[in-house]
VOMI-104615 format. One record per residue (C-alpha): residue number from 1; y, z, x. Coordinates in nm, 2 decimals, always signed. Layout:
# residues N
[NUM [Y Z X]]
...
# end
This chain:
# residues 285
[1 [+2.51 +1.54 +4.95]]
[2 [+2.80 +1.43 +4.72]]
[3 [+2.57 +1.19 +4.52]]
[4 [+2.32 +1.47 +4.48]]
[5 [+2.58 +1.71 +4.34]]
[6 [+2.69 +1.45 +4.09]]
[7 [+2.35 +1.45 +3.92]]
[8 [+2.27 +1.73 +3.68]]
[9 [+2.02 +1.98 +3.80]]
[10 [+1.69 +2.05 +3.63]]
[11 [+1.83 +2.37 +3.50]]
[12 [+2.13 +2.20 +3.36]]
[13 [+1.91 +1.93 +3.19]]
[14 [+1.69 +2.20 +3.04]]
[15 [+1.99 +2.39 +2.91]]
[16 [+2.13 +2.07 +2.76]]
[17 [+1.81 +2.00 +2.58]]
[18 [+1.81 +2.35 +2.43]]
[19 [+2.16 +2.32 +2.30]]
[20 [+2.10 +1.96 +2.17]]
[21 [+1.83 +2.10 +1.96]]
[22 [+2.04 +2.40 +1.85]]
[23 [+2.33 +2.16 +1.77]]
[24 [+2.10 +1.94 +1.56]]
[25 [+1.98 +2.24 +1.37]]
[26 [+2.34 +2.35 +1.30]]
[27 [+2.42 +2.00 +1.18]]
[28 [+2.14 +2.03 +0.93]]
[29 [+2.26 +2.36 +0.81]]
[30 [+2.61 +2.22 +0.74]]
[31 [+2.45 +1.92 +0.56]]
[32 [+2.57 +1.66 +0.81]]
[33 [+2.36 +1.35 +0.77]]
[34 [+2.44 +1.23 +1.12]]
[35 [+2.43 +1.39 +1.47]]
[36 [+2.77 +1.58 +1.45]]
[37 [+2.75 +1.82 +1.74]]
[38 [+2.62 +1.56 +1.99]]
[39 [+2.90 +1.32 +1.88]]
[40 [+3.17 +1.59 +1.94]]
[41 [+3.02 +1.66 +2.28]]
[42 [+3.05 +1.29 +2.39]]
[43 [+3.41 +1.26 +2.27]]
[44 [+3.52 +1.59 +2.41]]
[45 [+3.37 +1.50 +2.75]]
[46 [+3.55 +1.16 +2.74]]
[47 [+3.88 +1.33 +2.67]]
[48 [+3.82 +1.60 +2.93]]
[49 [+3.78 +1.33 +3.20]]
[50 [+4.14 +1.21 +3.12]]
[51 [+4.26 +1.56 +3.22]]
[52 [+4.05 +1.56 +3.54]]
[53 [+3.85 +1.87 +3.44]]
[54 [+3.60 +1.97 +3.70]]
[55 [+3.23 +1.92 +3.67]]
[56 [+3.15 +2.28 +3.58]]
[57 [+3.43 +2.29 +3.32]]
[58 [+3.31 +1.98 +3.16]]
[59 [+2.95 +2.11 +3.15]]
[60 [+3.07 +2.42 +2.98]]
[61 [+3.27 +2.21 +2.73]]
[62 [+2.97 +2.00 +2.64]]
[63 [+2.76 +2.31 +2.58]]
[64 [+3.03 +2.46 +2.37]]
[65 [+3.06 +2.14 +2.16]]
[66 [+2.68 +2.15 +2.10]]
[67 [+2.70 +2.52 +2.01]]
[68 [+3.03 +2.53 +1.82]]
[69 [+2.87 +2.56 +1.48]]
[70 [+2.60 +2.81 +1.56]]
[71 [+2.81 +3.09 +1.39]]
[72 [+2.82 +2.89 +1.07]]
[73 [+2.44 +2.82 +1.09]]
[74 [+2.38 +3.19 +1.14]]
[75 [+2.60 +3.29 +0.84]]
[76 [+2.42 +3.06 +0.60]]
[77 [+2.70 +3.05 +0.34]]
[78 [+2.66 +2.83 +0.03]]
[79 [+3.04 +2.77 +0.01]]
[80 [+3.02 +2.55 +0.32]]
[81 [+2.88 +2.26 +0.12]]
[82 [+3.05 +2.34 -0.21]]
[83 [+3.33 +2.13 -0.34]]
[84 [+3.65 +2.32 -0.43]]
[85 [+3.89 +2.56 -0.27]]
[86 [+3.77 +2.87 -0.10]]
[87 [+3.86 +3.21 -0.24]]
[88 [+4.05 +3.46 -0.03]]
[89 [+3.73 +3.66 +0.05]]
[90 [+3.55 +3.34 +0.15]]
[91 [+3.83 +3.25 +0.38]]
[92 [+3.82 +3.58 +0.55]]
[93 [+3.45 +3.56 +0.58]]
[94 [+3.47 +3.21 +0.72]]
[95 [+3.71 +3.33 +0.99]]
[96 [+3.43 +3.53 +1.14]]
[97 [+3.22 +3.24 +1.24]]
[98 [+3.37 +3.17 +1.59]]
[99 [+3.30 +3.52 +1.70]]
[100 [+2.94 +3.50 +1.56]]
[101 [+2.91 +3.16 +1.73]]
[102 [+3.02 +3.32 +2.06]]
[103 [+2.74 +3.57 +2.02]]
[104 [+2.49 +3.31 +1.92]]
[105 [+2.58 +3.09 +2.22]]
[106 [+2.54 +3.39 +2.45]]
[107 [+2.20 +3.47 +2.30]]
[108 [+2.10 +3.10 +2.36]]
[109 [+2.19 +3.12 +2.73]]
[110 [+2.54 +2.96 +2.74]]
[111 [+2.76 +3.04 +3.03]]
[112 [+3.06 +3.27 +2.97]]
[113 [+3.31 +2.99 +2.98]]
[114 [+3.12 +2.80 +2.70]]
[115 [+3.10 +3.12 +2.49]]
[116 [+3.47 +3.16 +2.50]]
[117 [+3.53 +2.80 +2.42]]
[118 [+3.32 +2.84 +2.11]]
[119 [+3.52 +3.16 +2.02]]
[120 [+3.86 +2.99 +2.06]]
[121 [+3.77 +2.65 +1.92]]
[122 [+3.96 +2.72 +1.59]]
[123 [+4.28 +2.85 +1.75]]
[124 [+4.58 +2.65 +1.65]]
[125 [+4.86 +2.53 +1.89]]
[126 [+5.12 +2.71 +1.68]]
[127 [+4.93 +3.05 +1.68]]
[128 [+4.81 +3.03 +1.32]]
[129 [+4.44 +2.98 +1.40]]
[130 [+4.16 +3.24 +1.43]]
[131 [+4.00 +3.47 +1.54]]
[132 [+4.26 +3.59 +1.80]]
[133 [+4.58 +3.40 +1.69]]
[134 [+4.62 +3.25 +2.04]]
[135 [+4.89 +2.99 +2.08]]
[136 [+4.98 +2.71 +2.32]]
[137 [+4.85 +2.75 +2.67]]
[138 [+4.70 +3.08 +2.58]]
[139 [+4.42 +2.87 +2.45]]
[140 [+4.21 +2.72 +2.73]]
[141 [+4.24 +2.34 +2.76]]
[142 [+3.87 +2.29 +2.69]]
[143 [+3.90 +2.48 +2.36]]
[144 [+4.21 +2.27 +2.27]]
[145 [+4.01 +1.95 +2.34]]
[146 [+3.71 +2.07 +2.13]]
[147 [+3.95 +2.15 +1.84]]
[148 [+4.07 +1.79 +1.83]]
[149 [+3.72 +1.63 +1.88]]
[150 [+3.57 +1.85 +1.61]]
[151 [+3.84 +1.77 +1.36]]
[152 [+3.81 +1.39 +1.43]]
[153 [+3.44 +1.39 +1.39]]
[154 [+3.45 +1.60 +1.07]]
[155 [+3.71 +1.36 +0.92]]
[156 [+3.50 +1.05 +1.00]]
[157 [+3.16 +1.18 +0.88]]
[158 [+3.02 +1.21 +0.53]]
[159 [+3.01 +1.56 +0.38]]
[160 [+2.83 +1.67 +0.06]]
[161 [+3.17 +1.69 -0.12]]
[162 [+3.34 +1.37 +0.01]]
[163 [+3.29 +1.04 +0.18]]
[164 [+3.38 +0.98 +0.54]]
[165 [+3.74 +0.88 +0.62]]
[166 [+3.83 +0.57 +0.83]]
[167 [+3.91 +0.58 +1.19]]
[168 [+4.28 +0.51 +1.11]]
[169 [+4.29 +0.79 +0.86]]
[170 [+4.15 +1.04 +1.12]]
[171 [+4.39 +0.92 +1.39]]
[172 [+4.69 +0.95 +1.15]]
[173 [+4.58 +1.31 +1.06]]
[174 [+4.56 +1.41 +1.43]]
[175 [+4.91 +1.27 +1.49]]
[176 [+5.05 +1.44 +1.19]]
[177 [+4.91 +1.78 +1.29]]
[178 [+5.00 +1.75 +1.66]]
[179 [+5.22 +2.04 +1.75]]
[180 [+5.09 +2.24 +1.46]]
[181 [+4.72 +2.27 +1.48]]
[182 [+4.66 +2.05 +1.78]]
[183 [+4.80 +2.04 +2.14]]
[184 [+5.02 +1.72 +2.14]]
[185 [+4.90 +1.63 +2.49]]
[186 [+4.54 +1.65 +2.39]]
[187 [+4.60 +1.44 +2.08]]
[188 [+4.79 +1.18 +2.29]]
[189 [+4.49 +1.16 +2.53]]
[190 [+4.23 +1.15 +2.26]]
[191 [+4.41 +0.87 +2.07]]
[192 [+4.40 +0.67 +2.40]]
[193 [+4.02 +0.66 +2.39]]
[194 [+3.88 +0.32 +2.29]]
[195 [+3.55 +0.14 +2.29]]
[196 [+3.33 +0.45 +2.25]]
[197 [+3.06 +0.41 +1.98]]
[198 [+3.12 +0.77 +1.87]]
[199 [+3.47 +0.69 +1.76]]
[200 [+3.35 +0.47 +1.47]]
[201 [+2.99 +0.57 +1.43]]
[202 [+3.01 +0.71 +1.08]]
[203 [+3.37 +0.61 +0.97]]
[204 [+3.40 +0.37 +0.68]]
[205 [+3.53 +0.03 +0.77]]
[206 [+3.88 -0.05 +0.66]]
[207 [+3.77 -0.33 +0.43]]
[208 [+3.51 -0.10 +0.27]]
[209 [+3.77 +0.16 +0.20]]
[210 [+4.00 -0.10 +0.04]]
[211 [+3.70 -0.22 -0.17]]
[212 [+3.64 +0.14 -0.28]]
[213 [+4.00 +0.18 -0.38]]
[214 [+4.00 -0.15 -0.57]]
[215 [+3.69 -0.06 -0.75]]
[216 [+3.83 +0.28 -0.84]]
[217 [+4.14 +0.11 -0.98]]
[218 [+3.93 -0.13 -1.18]]
[219 [+3.72 +0.15 -1.32]]
[220 [+4.03 +0.34 -1.42]]
[221 [+4.18 +0.04 -1.59]]
[222 [+3.85 -0.02 -1.78]]
[223 [+3.85 +0.35 -1.88]]
[224 [+4.20 +0.32 -2.02]]
[225 [+4.11 +0.01 -2.21]]
[226 [+3.81 +0.17 -2.36]]
[227 [+4.01 +0.48 -2.45]]
[228 [+4.28 +0.27 -2.61]]
[229 [+4.03 +0.07 -2.81]]
[230 [+3.86 +0.39 -2.93]]
[231 [+4.19 +0.53 -3.03]]
[232 [+4.29 +0.22 -3.22]]
[233 [+3.95 +0.21 -3.39]]
[234 [+3.99 +0.58 -3.50]]
[235 [+4.33 +0.51 -3.64]]
[236 [+4.20 +0.21 -3.83]]
[237 [+3.91 +0.40 -3.97]]
[238 [+4.13 +0.68 -4.08]]
[239 [+4.37 +0.45 -4.25]]
[240 [+4.09 +0.27 -4.43]]
[241 [+3.96 +0.61 -4.55]]
[242 [+4.30 +0.71 -4.68]]
[243 [+4.32 +0.39 -4.88]]
[244 [+3.97 +0.42 -5.02]]
[245 [+3.96 +0.80 -5.10]]
[246 [+4.21 +1.04 -5.25]]
[247 [+4.38 +1.29 -5.02]]
[248 [+4.21 +1.63 -5.01]]
[249 [+4.47 +1.83 -4.83]]
[250 [+4.23 +1.94 -4.56]]
[251 [+4.36 +2.02 -4.22]]
[252 [+4.24 +1.78 -3.95]]
[253 [+3.93 +1.90 -3.75]]
[254 [+4.04 +2.07 -3.43]]
[255 [+3.73 +1.99 -3.23]]
[256 [+3.84 +1.65 -3.10]]
[257 [+4.18 +1.79 -2.98]]
[258 [+4.00 +2.09 -2.81]]
[259 [+3.76 +1.86 -2.62]]
[260 [+4.04 +1.62 -2.53]]
[261 [+4.25 +1.90 -2.38]]
[262 [+3.94 +2.04 -2.20]]
[263 [+3.88 +1.69 -2.05]]
[264 [+4.24 +1.67 -1.92]]
[265 [+4.22 +2.01 -1.77]]
[266 [+3.89 +1.95 -1.61]]
[267 [+4.02 +1.63 -1.45]]
[268 [+4.31 +1.82 -1.30]]
[269 [+4.09 +2.10 -1.17]]
[270 [+3.85 +1.85 -1.02]]
[271 [+4.13 +1.66 -0.84]]
[272 [+4.27 +1.99 -0.71]]
[273 [+3.93 +2.10 -0.60]]
[274 [+3.86 +1.78 -0.41]]
[275 [+4.19 +1.80 -0.23]]
[276 [+4.13 +2.17 -0.14]]
[277 [+3.78 +2.09 -0.02]]
[278 [+3.91 +1.81 +0.20]]
[279 [+4.17 +2.04 +0.35]]
[280 [+3.92 +2.32 +0.41]]
[281 [+3.68 +2.08 +0.58]]
[282 [+3.95 +1.93 +0.80]]
[283 [+4.12 +2.25 +0.90]]
[284 [+3.87 +2.53 +0.88]]
[285 [+3.51 +2.43 +0.93]]
# end
C-alpha cells in the first residue's frame, strides 16, 4: 500500500501535464529561451524535501511553480521584456500579477493550496512584498521556497535585456538578500543543494564570464585609443588650418559639442537603465 501511495495517480500525472504546458506557454510570453517554470519546479521540490514537506504539500508547490507566471502571461505587458526602469504606474500594474495568477491557476484546475502559493510567491520576508504585504511566517513555507527558487532561476537565465549571471553571482545575491526579501532558513537550505543539473543549466561558466569582462575591457581601451587618436588628429588639422589660412573670427561650430554631450548622457542613461532592468527582473518579475 505504501509503495502504491508513493506513485503519482493518473489524475496527478494529467494535472502535471496540463501545468507543464501552461508553464511553457508562460515562459514563452516572458521571452525565456529555456524551460524556466519546469526548472523552478524541480529546484523548489528539491528544497522542499529538505524541510520534510509532505507529499501533498510538495505536489501543490510543484503546480504553483509551473503556474507562478500565469498572471504575467495573462496581462501581456510589453514592459516585461523592455530594458530600463519601470515607471510608477507600471510598477503598480505589475504588482497585480500574483492575484491574476491565482485566478488563472484556479481556472486551470490547481488546488487551493497551489493557488495561494502563486498569490504569495512575491511576498518578502520583511513585509515589503506584494500583494498582501505578509511577513515572516505569515508567508507559507512553500511560497517562501518558491520565492527563492524563482529568483535563482531568473538570475541564471538569459533575458531579452541581459545575459544570464553565473551560479556564484546568483548564490551571492540570495545570501545578500536573506532576511530582507528571502527567508534566511530557506536560503541556507537552497544553497546546500548540489549536483542538480537545474542549478547550472543556463548559467554562464565562470571562465566565460571572465572572458566577457576581459573583452569588454579591451573594447573599452580600444575605444579610448580611437577617441584619443581622433582628438589628436582634429587638433592637428585645426592647427594646420590656422597656419595656412587667415583667422576669420567665426565662432566654432556647436554641433560637435552637442553630439558629444548627447553621447555622454546617453551612455549614463543606458547604464542606469540596465541596472534598473536587472533589479526589476531580480526582485519583481
